[in-house]
C-alpha positions in Angstrom: 32.6 19.5 -69.4 32.2 22.2 -66.6 34.6 25.4 -65.8 38.0 23.8 -65.8 38.4 23.6 -69.9 37.4 27.7 -69.5 39.6 28.3 -66.6 42.6 26.5 -67.9 42.1 28.4 -71.6 41.8 31.7 -69.2 45.3 30.8 -67.8 46.9 29.8 -71.1 45.6 33.7 -72.4 47.0 35.4 -69.2 50.3 33.6 -70.0 50.2 34.4 -73.6 49.6 38.1 -72.4 52.8 38.0 -69.8 55.1 36.5 -72.4 53.9 39.6 -75.3 53.7 42.1 -72.2 57.5 40.8 -71.1 59.0 41.7 -74.2 57.3 45.4 -74.1 57.9 46.0 -70.1 59.0 45.2 -67.2 57.8 43.1 -64.6 57.1 46.4 -62.0 54.9 48.1 -64.4 50.8 47.2 -64.7 49.3 45.1 -66.2 52.7 42.8 -66.0 52.9 43.7 -62.1 49.4 41.6 -61.9 49.9 39.2 -64.3 53.8 38.3 -63.4 52.9 36.6 -60.3 50.5 34.3 -61.4 52.3 33.3 -64.3 55.8 32.8 -62.1 55.4 29.8 -59.9 54.8 27.1 -62.9 57.4 29.1 -65.4 59.9 29.5 -62.7 59.5 25.3 -62.1 59.4 24.2 -65.5 63.0 26.8 -65.5 64.0 24.6 -62.7 63.5 21.5 -64.3 64.6 22.5 -68.1 66.9 25.2 -67.6 68.1 27.5 -70.4 71.6 26.4 -70.3 70.3 22.9 -71.6 68.2 24.7 -74.3 70.7 26.6 -76.0 70.0 30.2 -73.6 66.3 30.1 -74.4 63.6 30.0 -71.9 61.2 27.8 -73.1 58.9 27.6 -69.8 56.4 29.7 -71.1 56.1 26.9 -74.3 56.1 23.9 -72.6 53.6 25.6 -70.0 51.2 26.4 -72.7 51.8 22.7 -74.1 51.0 21.6 -71.1 47.9 23.1 -70.3 46.6 22.3 -73.9 46.9 18.6 -72.9 45.2 18.6 -70.0 42.2 20.7 -71.2 42.2 18.1 -74.0 42.3 14.8 -71.8 39.3 17.0 -69.9 37.0 17.4 -72.6 37.7 13.7 -73.9 35.0 11.4 -72.8 
């Protein structure tokens, strides 16, 4: 199995925490200032591929990222 599934799970947890903190505080305050640079690059790529104007104004990039991470983790664990 190895360390990659654990790393994927920790990154998914960081994404969830960053999304939760986005509701509570701006990106320039700690701890969001530390987490946001870790989660923004893949989310920006997903926002480019799936802009909010096509999803009714909703930013679905965190959800798509979490589903992708879950799929990658399952694929990696399966023999």
